[in-house]
DOKOL-650137 format. One line per field, with one value per residue (C-alpha): residue in three letters; chain; y, z, x negated. Coordinates in Angstrom, 2 decimals, m for minus. Last residue first. Layout:
// residues N
resn	Ala,...
chain	A,...
yy	Y,...
zz	Z,...
xx	X,...
// end
This chain:
// residues 594
resn	Gln,Val,Ile,Leu,Leu,Gln,Ser,Ser,Ser,Asp,Asn,Gly,Ser,Phe,Ala,Gln,Leu,Gln,Tyr,Thr,Gly,Lys,Ser,Leu,Arg,Leu,Lys,Arg,Leu,Asn,Leu,Glu,Tyr,Thr,Phe,Glu,Arg,Gln,Gln,Val,Ser,Val,Lys,Glu,His,Trp,Val,Lys,Lys,Gly,Ala,Met,Asp,Arg,Met,Ile,Leu,Thr,Ile,Asp,Lys,Asn,Asn,Ile,Asn,Asp,Arg,Ser,Thr,Leu,Tyr,Phe,Tyr,Val,Phe,Arg,Ser,Ser,Pro,Asn,Pro,Phe,Val,Lys,Met,Gln,Phe,Ser,Ala,Arg,Gln,Ile,Glu,Arg,Asp,Ile,Ser,Ile,Val,Met,Asp,Glu,Asn,Leu,Asn,Leu,Ile,Gln,Asp,Val,Asn,Gln,Asn,Lys,Leu,Val,Met,Lys,Lys,Gly,Leu,Pro,Trp,Val,Val,Thr,Val,Ser,Asp,Ile,Met,Thr,Ala,Asp,Gly,Leu,Gly,Phe,His,Ala,Ile,Leu,Ser,Asn,Gln,Gly,Ser,Tyr,Gly,Ser,Gln,Ser,Ser,Ile,Gln,Arg,Ile,Gln,Gln,Val,Gln,Ile,Gly,Asn,Ile,Thr,Ala,Tyr,Ala,Arg,Val,Thr,Ala,Gly,Ile,Ala,Ser,Arg,Asn,Ser,Met,Thr,Gly,Glu,Leu,Lys,Val,Arg,Ile,Trp,His,Asn,Asn,Asn,Gly,Asn,Asn,Leu,Tyr,Phe,Asn,Asn,Lys,Pro,Pro,Ile,Gly,Thr,Gln,Ser,Asn,Gln,Cys,Asn,Ala,Ile,Ile,Leu,Asp,Leu,Phe,Gly,Asp,Gln,Asn,Val,Asp,Gly,Phe,Ala,Ser,Gly,Tyr,Ser,Cys,Glu,Glu,Pro,Leu,Gly,Pro,Leu,Asp,Glu,Asp,Lys,Arg,Ile,Phe,Thr,Gly,Asp,Gly,Gln,Asn,Gln,Tyr,Leu,Phe,Asn,Lys,Leu,Asn,Ser,Asn,Cys,Tyr,Gly,Asn,Thr,Val,Leu,Leu,Asp,Leu,Asp,Gly,Asp,Asn,Asp,Tyr,Asp,Ala,Phe,Asn,Ser,Gly,Tyr,Ser,Cys,Gly,Gly,Asp,Ser,Val,Val,Pro,Gly,Thr,Asp,Val,Leu,Thr,Phe,Thr,Gly,Ser,Asp,Asn,Arg,Phe,Ile,Gln,Asn,Asn,Gln,Glu,Gln,Phe,Tyr,Gly,Ala,Asn,Ala,Ile,Phe,Leu,Asp,Met,Asp,Gly,Asp,Asn,Asp,Ile,Asp,Val,Trp,Ser,Ser,Ser,Met,Ser,Ser,Lys,Ser,Ser,Gly,Thr,Leu,Ile,Gly,Leu,Tyr,Lys,Lys,Asn,Leu,Val,Gly,Asn,Gly,Asp,Asn,Glu,Tyr,Leu,Asp,Asn,Ala,Thr,Asn,Asp,Glu,Asn,Thr,Val,Phe,Leu,Asp,Leu,Asp,Gly,Asp,Leu,Asp,Tyr,Asp,Val,Trp,Asn,Ala,Asn,Arg,Ser,Leu,Asp,Ser,Glu,Asn,Val,Leu,Asp,Gly,Thr,Phe,Ile,Arg,Thr,Phe,Ile,Gly,Asn,Gly,Gln,Asn,His,Tyr,Leu,Met,Asn,Lys,Asn,Gly,Gly,Ala,Ser,Asn,Thr,Ile,Tyr,Leu,Asp,Leu,Phe,Gly,Asp,Lys,Asp,Tyr,Asp,Gly,Trp,Thr,Ala,Thr,Glu,Ala,Tyr,Ser,Gly,Ser,Asn,Gly,Leu,Gly,Thr,Asn,Val,Ile,Phe,Lys,Gly,Asn,Gly,Ser,Asn,Lys,Tyr,Phe,Asn,Asn,Val,Glu,Gly,Tyr,Trp,Asn,Thr,Val,Cys,Ala,Asp,Ile,Asp,Gly,Asp,Asn,Asp,Ile,Asp,Gly,Phe,Ser,Ala,Gly,Val,Ser,Pro,Ser,Asn,Asp,Glu,Ile,Ile,Pro,Asn,Asn,Thr,Glu,Thr,Thr,Phe,Thr,Gly,Asn,Gly,Asn,Asn,Leu,Tyr,Leu,Leu,Asn,Asn,Gln,Gly,Gly,Lys,Leu,Gly,Asn,Ser,Ile,Phe,Val,Asp,Glu,Phe,Gly,Asp,Gly,Asn,Val,Asp,Ile,Ile,Asn,Val,Ser,Arg,Ser,Asp,Ser,Pro,Thr,Asn,Val,Ile,Asp,Gly,Gly,Ser,Val,Lys,Ser,Phe,Gln,Gln,Ala,Phe,Leu,Phe,Asn,Phe,His,Ala,Gly,Ser,Leu,Leu,Phe,Leu,Gly,Thr,Ser,Met,Leu,Thr,Ile,Thr,Lys,Lys,Met
chain	A,A,A,A,A,A,A,A,A,A,A,A,A,A,A,A,A,A,A,A,A,A,A,A,A,A,A,A,A,A,A,A,A,A,A,A,A,A,A,A,A,A,A,A,A,A,A,A,A,A,A,A,A,A,A,A,A,A,A,A,A,A,A,A,A,A,A,A,A,A,A,A,A,A,A,A,A,A,A,A,A,A,A,A,A,A,A,A,A,A,A,A,A,A,A,A,A,A,A,A,A,A,A,A,A,A,A,A,A,A,A,A,A,A,A,A,A,A,A,A,A,A,A,A,A,A,A,A,A,A,A,A,A,A,A,A,A,A,A,A,A,A,A,A,A,A,A,A,A,A,A,A,A,A,A,A,A,A,A,A,A,A,A,A,A,A,A,A,A,A,A,A,A,A,A,A,A,A,A,A,A,A,A,A,A,A,A,A,A,A,A,A,A,A,A,A,A,A,A,A,A,A,A,A,A,A,A,A,A,A,A,A,A,A,A,A,A,A,A,A,A,A,A,A,A,A,A,A,A,A,A,A,A,A,A,A,A,A,A,A,A,A,A,A,A,A,A,A,A,A,A,A,A,A,A,A,A,A,A,A,A,A,A,A,A,A,A,A,A,A,A,A,A,A,A,A,A,A,A,A,A,A,A,A,A,A,A,A,A,A,A,A,A,A,A,A,A,A,A,A,A,A,A,A,A,A,A,A,A,A,A,A,A,A,A,A,A,A,A,A,A,A,A,A,A,A,A,A,A,A,A,A,A,A,A,A,A,A,A,A,A,A,A,A,A,A,A,A,A,A,A,A,A,A,A,A,A,A,A,A,A,A,A,A,A,A,A,A,A,A,A,A,A,A,A,A,A,A,A,A,A,A,A,A,A,A,A,A,A,A,A,A,A,A,A,A,A,A,A,A,A,A,A,A,A,A,A,A,A,A,A,A,A,A,A,A,A,A,A,A,A,A,A,A,A,A,A,A,A,A,A,A,A,A,A,A,A,A,A,A,A,A,A,A,A,A,A,A,A,A,A,A,A,A,A,A,A,A,A,A,A,A,A,A,A,A,A,A,A,A,A,A,A,A,A,A,A,A,A,A,A,A,A,A,A,A,A,A,A,A,A,A,A,A,A,A,A,A,A,A,A,A,A,A,A,A,A,A,A,A,A,A,A,A,A,A,A,A,A,A,A,A,A,A,A,A,A,A,A,A,A,A,A,A,A,A,A,A,A,A,A,A,A,A,A,A,A,A,A,A,A,A,A,A,A,A,A,A,A,A,A,A,A,A,A,A,A,A,A,A,A,A,A,A,A,A,A,A,A,A,A,A,A,A,A,A,A,A,A,A,A,A,A,A
yy	100.28,97.77,96.12,94.88,91.85,91.47,89.06,88.76,86.43,84.88,81.64,83.88,87.07,87.06,89.93,89.31,91.33,89.05,91.20,91.77,93.91,96.12,95.02,95.66,97.96,97.44,100.98,101.96,100.70,102.51,101.08,103.02,100.90,101.57,100.52,100.50,98.65,99.74,98.61,96.76,95.28,95.05,92.31,92.62,91.03,91.47,89.65,86.38,84.25,82.74,82.84,85.75,87.84,87.95,90.71,89.66,91.50,89.84,91.00,91.27,91.72,94.45,95.25,93.52,93.85,92.40,92.49,94.16,96.77,96.78,99.58,98.59,102.13,102.08,104.36,104.33,102.90,102.29,100.30,100.22,103.39,101.88,98.58,97.12,94.27,92.48,91.34,88.14,86.29,82.72,82.87,85.56,83.71,80.15,81.27,83.80,81.01,78.63,80.85,81.62,77.98,77.64,79.73,82.79,84.49,87.46,88.72,92.06,94.72,95.82,96.91,94.56,96.54,93.23,89.72,87.10,83.24,80.32,76.76,74.30,71.17,72.41,76.01,78.81,81.86,85.39,88.43,91.91,95.40,95.40,98.90,101.18,99.21,100.01,96.53,94.23,91.33,88.21,85.52,82.22,80.74,77.13,77.86,76.75,72.95,71.97,68.25,68.60,71.90,73.52,70.24,70.54,73.15,75.95,77.02,80.95,83.45,87.10,89.39,92.81,95.97,98.60,101.98,100.77,98.33,98.09,94.99,91.90,89.03,85.12,82.06,78.55,75.67,72.64,72.05,73.83,72.75,71.68,69.34,70.46,70.59,72.64,74.33,76.86,79.20,82.01,84.61,87.03,90.82,92.74,96.43,97.02,99.95,97.35,93.89,93.10,89.05,86.55,84.13,80.69,78.23,74.49,72.95,70.73,67.42,66.55,64.45,60.44,59.73,62.54,65.76,66.09,67.96,71.21,72.40,76.12,78.29,81.16,84.48,86.07,89.69,90.63,91.30,87.62,86.57,83.05,84.75,81.76,80.21,76.58,74.71,71.56,70.45,72.03,70.79,73.52,77.25,78.32,82.26,83.64,87.32,86.36,89.87,89.69,86.28,88.57,86.29,88.06,86.57,86.80,86.06,89.73,91.39,91.21,88.12,87.86,84.97,83.35,80.71,78.05,77.64,73.91,74.80,72.18,68.30,67.89,66.54,69.86,72.24,74.72,76.93,80.13,81.86,85.14,85.49,88.70,91.82,93.57,92.01,91.46,87.40,87.04,83.19,80.19,77.15,74.53,71.93,69.13,71.40,70.21,73.11,74.85,78.55,78.37,78.01,80.20,82.67,83.64,81.69,78.87,78.66,75.86,76.57,75.09,75.59,75.39,79.33,80.44,78.03,78.97,76.03,76.59,74.47,73.61,73.24,69.92,69.40,65.86,64.77,62.59,64.01,67.15,69.20,71.65,71.98,75.12,75.47,77.88,77.66,80.30,83.91,86.08,86.77,86.09,83.32,81.55,78.89,75.04,74.00,71.13,69.05,66.64,66.05,63.74,64.95,63.84,66.46,64.74,65.60,69.14,69.16,67.47,67.41,63.58,62.73,59.87,59.12,60.24,59.06,60.92,61.86,65.28,63.46,64.10,64.37,62.45,64.42,62.37,63.08,61.84,60.08,60.82,59.23,61.17,61.43,64.51,63.46,65.74,64.99,66.21,68.24,69.28,72.24,73.21,75.15,73.07,72.97,71.82,71.08,67.64,67.98,65.07,64.64,62.25,59.33,56.45,55.29,51.86,53.47,50.95,53.56,56.57,53.94,52.80,50.02,49.46,51.78,51.40,52.18,54.74,54.83,57.79,57.85,59.59,56.55,58.16,56.76,55.83,56.24,54.78,54.85,51.90,49.99,48.53,49.10,52.70,56.17,56.08,58.53,58.92,60.19,60.79,61.37,64.36,64.29,65.96,63.63,65.55,62.35,63.84,65.30,66.30,65.31,65.19,62.69,62.77,60.18,56.56,54.15,51.53,49.42,47.73,48.01,49.38,53.13,53.52,52.17,55.65,56.88,59.73,63.30,66.09,69.51,70.31,68.16,64.83,65.17,61.84,60.44,58.74,56.90,55.50,52.03,51.76,50.17,52.26,55.65,57.13,59.35,61.34,62.16,64.59,65.76,68.99,69.88,71.06,67.87,67.29,63.81,64.28,67.46,68.45,67.91,66.67,65.21,63.62,62.54,60.45,58.03,56.92,57.34,57.73,60.21,63.60,62.83,60.77,63.88,63.85,67.37,70.30,73.11,76.69,79.08,82.89,84.83,86.58,84.28,81.55,79.26,75.96,73.83,70.72,68.26,64.68,61.75,60.26,56.73,54.17,57.02,60.15,61.35,64.55,66.30,69.58,70.85,74.64,76.06,79.07,81.03,80.74,78.67,75.42,72.93,72.21,75.63,74.72,75.82,72.51,71.82,68.41,67.01,67.30,65.80,67.58,69.82,71.76,75.92,76.96,75.80,75.80,79.89,82.44,83.12,84.40,85.54,89.25,89.11,91.75,92.90,96.33,96.81,99.19,102.17,99.15,99.06,96.97,95.97,92.65,91.08,93.69,93.14,93.95,94.51,92.25,92.20,88.45,86.66,88.61,88.87,88.57,91.09,89.89,92.24,91.76
zz	60.87,61.25,58.13,58.84,57.24,57.36,58.83,59.40,61.95,62.31,64.30,67.49,66.83,66.05,64.42,63.30,62.71,61.13,61.58,59.38,60.06,62.32,66.08,68.74,71.51,72.33,73.59,70.14,68.30,69.81,69.03,67.75,67.41,64.92,64.47,61.67,62.52,65.85,69.53,69.09,72.92,72.61,73.58,73.23,72.20,71.81,70.81,69.85,68.31,64.94,63.64,61.54,64.70,65.71,66.78,68.07,68.03,69.94,69.00,71.79,69.92,70.82,66.98,64.46,61.81,58.63,56.23,58.73,58.80,61.09,60.66,63.07,63.19,63.61,65.55,65.48,63.28,60.01,56.99,56.58,57.96,58.10,58.95,57.36,58.75,56.96,58.57,57.92,57.82,56.13,53.02,53.89,57.22,55.84,53.28,56.27,58.72,56.12,54.76,58.73,59.29,56.19,58.99,57.35,58.56,56.56,56.86,56.38,53.75,51.74,53.53,52.11,50.19,49.40,51.42,49.05,50.22,48.08,49.38,47.07,48.84,48.47,49.40,46.67,48.07,46.64,47.71,46.66,45.61,47.40,48.47,48.38,45.04,44.27,43.52,44.83,45.40,46.28,49.07,49.59,53.18,52.65,52.25,49.02,48.49,46.85,45.66,42.36,42.16,43.99,46.29,48.59,46.80,47.90,44.61,43.70,41.10,40.74,38.91,37.84,37.48,35.51,36.94,38.16,40.13,40.50,42.81,42.36,44.61,43.86,46.26,44.86,47.77,46.88,49.89,52.77,55.38,57.52,54.80,54.08,55.94,58.70,56.38,57.94,55.18,55.63,52.85,52.39,50.93,49.89,48.49,47.21,48.74,48.39,50.22,51.23,50.67,52.70,50.69,52.52,50.67,51.61,51.96,49.46,49.99,48.24,45.74,45.27,44.26,41.78,41.55,45.51,46.26,46.97,48.34,47.70,50.49,49.75,51.23,50.09,51.43,53.58,56.72,58.14,58.77,57.22,54.01,52.44,48.90,48.37,46.53,45.06,43.54,42.80,41.52,41.96,40.26,43.45,43.01,45.07,44.95,43.92,42.31,39.54,38.29,36.37,33.30,31.20,31.35,29.35,31.30,30.48,33.90,32.74,35.17,36.45,35.99,38.01,36.44,38.92,37.78,36.61,33.19,33.04,33.07,34.64,37.52,38.77,37.61,39.72,38.05,39.76,38.21,38.89,39.42,38.96,40.88,41.79,44.58,44.33,44.83,43.34,43.43,40.94,41.72,39.72,40.19,38.36,35.35,33.16,31.95,28.69,28.49,25.37,26.94,29.89,27.83,25.14,22.58,21.80,24.04,23.84,23.48,25.61,24.88,27.95,27.87,26.75,28.96,28.04,28.15,29.10,28.42,29.72,27.06,27.59,29.10,29.25,32.68,33.07,30.89,31.92,31.67,33.64,33.01,33.24,33.15,32.91,34.85,33.99,35.43,32.81,35.16,32.73,34.50,36.18,38.11,37.68,38.25,37.24,37.65,36.26,32.60,30.13,26.91,24.31,23.96,23.63,26.81,26.43,22.92,22.65,25.46,26.18,29.48,31.74,33.98,37.68,39.42,42.42,41.36,39.73,36.48,37.67,34.61,34.60,32.80,32.31,30.60,27.31,27.73,27.01,29.75,32.34,33.21,34.69,36.05,36.36,38.86,38.71,41.54,41.85,41.55,37.51,37.52,34.38,36.07,39.52,40.78,42.32,40.88,40.49,39.88,38.95,37.13,35.07,32.86,33.34,33.92,36.49,39.83,37.28,35.00,37.39,39.59,42.30,45.26,48.64,51.26,54.33,58.22,59.86,60.59,57.95,55.71,53.40,50.00,49.18,45.23,44.52,40.96,39.40,41.02,38.24,40.17,39.11,38.98,41.78,42.03,45.18,45.26,48.58,49.90,52.22,53.93,53.56,51.16,48.20,46.02,45.01,48.75,47.59,49.22,47.35,47.38,45.12,44.23,45.13,44.09,46.04,49.30,50.75,54.43,54.50,54.15,57.39,58.95,61.19,62.66,65.49,65.00,67.25,65.85,68.77,68.18,68.00,64.02,62.04,59.97,56.83,55.74,52.51,52.63,50.94,47.41,46.72,47.04,50.20,49.95,52.98,54.11,56.45,58.98,60.27,63.30,63.96,64.05,60.68,60.11,57.38,57.87,55.38,54.66,51.23,51.11,48.26,48.29,51.10,51.05,54.65,58.08,59.26,62.33,60.79,60.74,64.18,66.41,68.74,67.05,65.85,64.32,65.78,62.92,62.54,60.56,63.46,65.16,66.56,63.06,64.04,61.30,60.17,58.62,57.12,58.20,55.68,54.18,52.07,49.02,49.90,49.61,52.01,52.98,54.22,56.30,57.25,59.95,59.46,62.43,63.79,66.95,65.11,65.42,61.76,60.27,56.79,54.38,52.39,50.62,49.30,47.76,49.87,50.01,52.96,54.37,57.09,57.29,55.40,57.50,60.45,60.69,59.43,55.66,54.55,50.72,50.52,47.97,45.74,44.84,44.67,48.53,50.63,49.46,49.69,53.41,54.51,58.10,59.05,59.70,60.20,57.03,57.50,54.91,54.10,50.38,49.49,52.79,54.91,58.55,60.31,62.83,64.26,65.39,68.28
xx	m116.11,m113.30,m111.80,m108.51,m106.85,m103.03,m100.57,m96.99,m94.90,m91.50,m90.44,m90.16,m91.36,m95.03,m97.63,m100.83,m103.92,m107.11,m110.36,m113.41,m116.52,m117.93,m118.25,m115.77,m115.64,m112.00,m111.41,m112.96,m110.04,m107.25,m104.41,m100.80,m97.68,m95.03,m91.55,m88.91,m85.34,m85.61,m85.53,m88.89,m90.33,m94.35,m96.57,m99.78,m103.38,m107.04,m110.20,m108.39,m111.03,m110.63,m114.03,m112.99,m112.27,m108.81,m106.05,m103.04,m99.48,m96.88,m93.13,m90.50,m87.02,m84.32,m83.58,m85.62,m82.77,m82.68,m85.13,m87.77,m90.53,m93.29,m95.96,m98.75,m101.22,m105.06,m107.64,m111.33,m113.29,m110.66,m110.71,m107.76,m105.85,m103.27,m101.75,m98.78,m96.43,m93.61,m90.27,m88.22,m91.54,m91.12,m93.27,m96.00,m96.36,m96.65,m99.75,m101.31,m101.49,m102.88,m105.79,m106.60,m107.28,m109.90,m112.34,m114.35,m117.22,m118.19,m121.64,m122.25,m124.01,m120.82,m117.63,m114.87,m111.54,m109.93,m109.71,m108.12,m107.99,m106.74,m106.26,m106.98,m108.94,m112.06,m111.41,m110.89,m112.25,m112.05,m113.45,m112.36,m113.26,m116.16,m117.42,m120.63,m121.87,m125.55,m126.85,m124.25,m126.26,m124.18,m124.94,m122.83,m124.16,m124.78,m128.45,m130.23,m131.04,m133.60,m135.12,m133.78,m131.47,m128.92,m127.86,m125.47,m123.32,m121.30,m119.99,m120.64,m119.24,m119.51,m117.52,m118.75,m116.82,m119.32,m120.16,m123.81,m122.17,m118.68,m117.45,m115.67,m116.79,m115.98,m116.26,m115.63,m115.95,m117.09,m119.14,m117.14,m118.88,m116.30,m114.91,m111.56,m108.53,m110.68,m113.61,m115.83,m117.27,m119.93,m120.01,m122.78,m122.71,m125.34,m126.56,m129.42,m132.21,m134.94,m136.04,m139.28,m138.24,m140.84,m142.50,m143.00,m145.70,m146.38,m150.10,m152.01,m152.44,m156.05,m155.60,m155.99,m152.55,m152.51,m151.04,m150.54,m147.60,m146.27,m142.88,m141.78,m139.86,m138.02,m136.44,m133.20,m132.51,m129.87,m131.96,m131.20,m134.43,m134.20,m132.26,m132.39,m133.80,m134.64,m137.61,m138.54,m141.70,m144.98,m148.27,m150.71,m150.64,m148.61,m147.38,m150.07,m147.94,m144.14,m142.80,m145.65,m144.26,m141.74,m140.90,m138.19,m134.56,m131.14,m127.78,m126.56,m127.96,m131.57,m132.31,m135.48,m137.82,m140.19,m142.55,m144.57,m148.10,m149.16,m149.64,m152.28,m152.88,m149.30,m147.71,m145.92,m143.96,m141.15,m138.58,m137.25,m134.32,m132.56,m128.52,m127.10,m126.11,m128.96,m129.59,m133.38,m133.28,m130.09,m130.77,m131.23,m133.40,m134.83,m137.57,m139.70,m140.69,m144.04,m144.43,m143.42,m142.56,m140.12,m136.85,m136.99,m139.14,m136.39,m134.66,m132.56,m130.08,m128.10,m124.24,m121.54,m117.88,m115.52,m114.73,m118.24,m120.60,m124.45,m126.67,m129.95,m133.16,m136.66,m139.56,m141.36,m144.92,m146.57,m148.16,m145.23,m142.68,m140.96,m137.41,m136.01,m132.10,m130.08,m126.21,m123.65,m120.48,m117.78,m116.74,m118.44,m121.19,m124.00,m125.82,m122.70,m124.60,m125.46,m128.71,m130.41,m133.47,m135.96,m134.82,m136.78,m135.16,m132.35,m129.50,m126.24,m124.72,m124.50,m125.05,m121.41,m119.38,m119.35,m117.45,m117.52,m114.94,m114.55,m111.56,m110.82,m107.61,m108.07,m109.63,m112.87,m115.08,m118.61,m121.09,m124.60,m127.69,m129.30,m132.52,m136.01,m137.20,m135.75,m132.23,m130.13,m126.81,m123.61,m120.60,m117.26,m115.89,m112.11,m110.15,m110.26,m113.40,m114.45,m117.94,m116.87,m120.08,m121.50,m124.99,m127.28,m130.76,m133.11,m132.11,m133.42,m130.68,m129.29,m125.59,m123.68,m122.75,m121.43,m119.84,m117.39,m116.97,m119.56,m118.49,m120.36,m118.12,m119.24,m118.99,m119.44,m115.26,m114.10,m114.31,m117.04,m117.25,m120.73,m121.75,m125.10,m127.45,m128.87,m132.15,m134.29,m137.24,m137.09,m135.49,m132.40,m129.78,m127.93,m124.56,m122.42,m118.96,m117.84,m114.66,m111.42,m109.71,m110.16,m111.72,m114.76,m115.91,m119.24,m122.88,m125.82,m129.03,m131.99,m134.79,m133.95,m136.39,m134.43,m134.05,m130.95,m130.60,m126.66,m125.76,m123.74,m127.18,m127.14,m130.41,m129.87,m130.70,m131.74,m130.22,m128.13,m125.21,m125.97,m126.82,m126.21,m129.00,m128.41,m131.83,m132.64,m134.21,m137.67,m138.20,m140.95,m138.73,m136.84,m133.52,m133.50,m129.40,m128.28,m125.95,m124.93,m123.06,m119.12,m117.43,m116.67,m117.69,m119.97,m121.12,m123.65,m127.17,m129.16,m132.80,m134.46,m138.05,m139.43,m142.36,m141.71,m143.05,m139.77,m140.45,m139.49,m135.45,m136.17,m136.91,m139.86,m141.29,m139.89,m142.30,m141.68,m140.54,m140.91,m137.96,m136.62,m134.51,m136.65,m135.81,m136.94,m139.20,m138.47,m141.34,m141.18,m143.65,m145.96,m145.51,m147.31,m147.24,m147.15,m143.54,m142.78,m139.53,m139.41,m136.46,m136.20,m134.46,m131.30,m130.19,m126.86,m127.73,m125.81,m128.99,m129.45,m128.94,m129.80,m132.46,m133.84,m136.68,m137.48,m140.54,m144.29,m147.54,m148.75,m151.03,m149.96,m150.76,m147.93,m145.11,m146.97,m147.32,m149.63,m150.21,m146.64,m146.85,m144.92,m141.93,m140.44,m143.80,m145.21,m145.25,m145.98,m143.40,m140.69,m140.98,m137.94,m137.78,m135.99,m139.66,m142.13,m144.75,m148.72,m151.01,m153.76,m152.38,m151.93,m152.56,m149.38,m149.92,m146.85,m145.48,m142.32,m139.67,m137.51
// end
């Protein structure tokens, strides 16, 4: 069902899920109805995540009022509108909360959470009971801290998500918790990353050097250099000095690692702010492992007291754009929206966000909440002083355009279930140019912000995706070729294991044609030796691993062709896995159904 929402900025109407470009000058429309934008609160973190497993992404917002304030959880109704959650421990802590990070820590198929608290309060770990209701767990201990952000990542590649928490006051040092695999965490007290005396704000688990393991980057305020801890491949994180990247001393709040210029490596944006003191922000461009500080352009010269940052291809043109939030400033409180020009340079494009906040803002998050293929946006707003009036948060629906897209949703089996730490690449021809894009699945995409765990790629005018490549957190690799645009790919790590093993051991090979197909498909089997008088089982599975068709056939010759009428199966459009089994031999191929 389509939901009509009144828009504050235009007085027009938007039908959620539809694109009416002729009605709007801006890329986004500001939502004026619903509790998300009408609940006064001193807000901090925004996380767009599916907490109840219904396939629609929900919104969590932490609140950090001194003296305590309950958090906010909004459940997606499936059409881009939300219902306010009540009677749930994750929103009933009445604490001064700051950061939040969600991930499946016990690999049971539902998303768990850590919410950090300031003013010496205890940080809370919440276990999901399976339906979006959370249970407070004491696995992190009872020591209070002045915690800022939390971020999940499997740094030792044992298949379970570990946790890092930053602290910025009270003499507290940053905290690393190793996941024992049973919901119990062991705090690690050795190593530079938990013994620095810096006042730290944000942390990213990121494979910055693309060597297959998660490194850690930490931003520090008080005009202190930031820290990079490089993983040696065995789960040991050693402090890394990397020229100007770790030698520049600013008061840094947020960090976001993405590929801004589509050259295949990870660049870095850092948001800087003194307390009520403006500082310019920074971009470090990565050129094959050498980082260069960008010194021109509005991103690095606009000033502001910048606290949050987040990248997203909001216009689906094939490059990543940037939102920067500003807060705790005497002036220049307006947030910044920058549009990528396709080469990693940016222009201010504030007009794409009508009513862009000019009040204290903190975290933000992008996600496709109405599943129309375009990324929507939530911004958390905060009091600019202890005696200020609690503001309301902002919700923007994306109006869309004619550009194409693909979303890739991953489910780990050997790796952590959330697939946090996976690297996804998409290759397509956009405006006549071969473009590669990279995304890393992350539980912290900027300070106090967690974008959707679904990797989103804008594709511009591309009509077909040449390939999608996934490198899972534990190293398995999947390549899908000739994918359709404007679809969600649901990929399961088990498919990688079966395909890899089959290729190595099969005594016969299978080809499927035509591919893509909308009606008939043919299985063509050839044998290295002889498959005469063999029974072969043919199976088709969807991308979630569910069997949608199977047939046993008797093969009487070395080459064999089987015809399958796809229309009789009444399949949805998308990608399917075709398998052929005979005894211990097997072969697989992916099929696109149009």
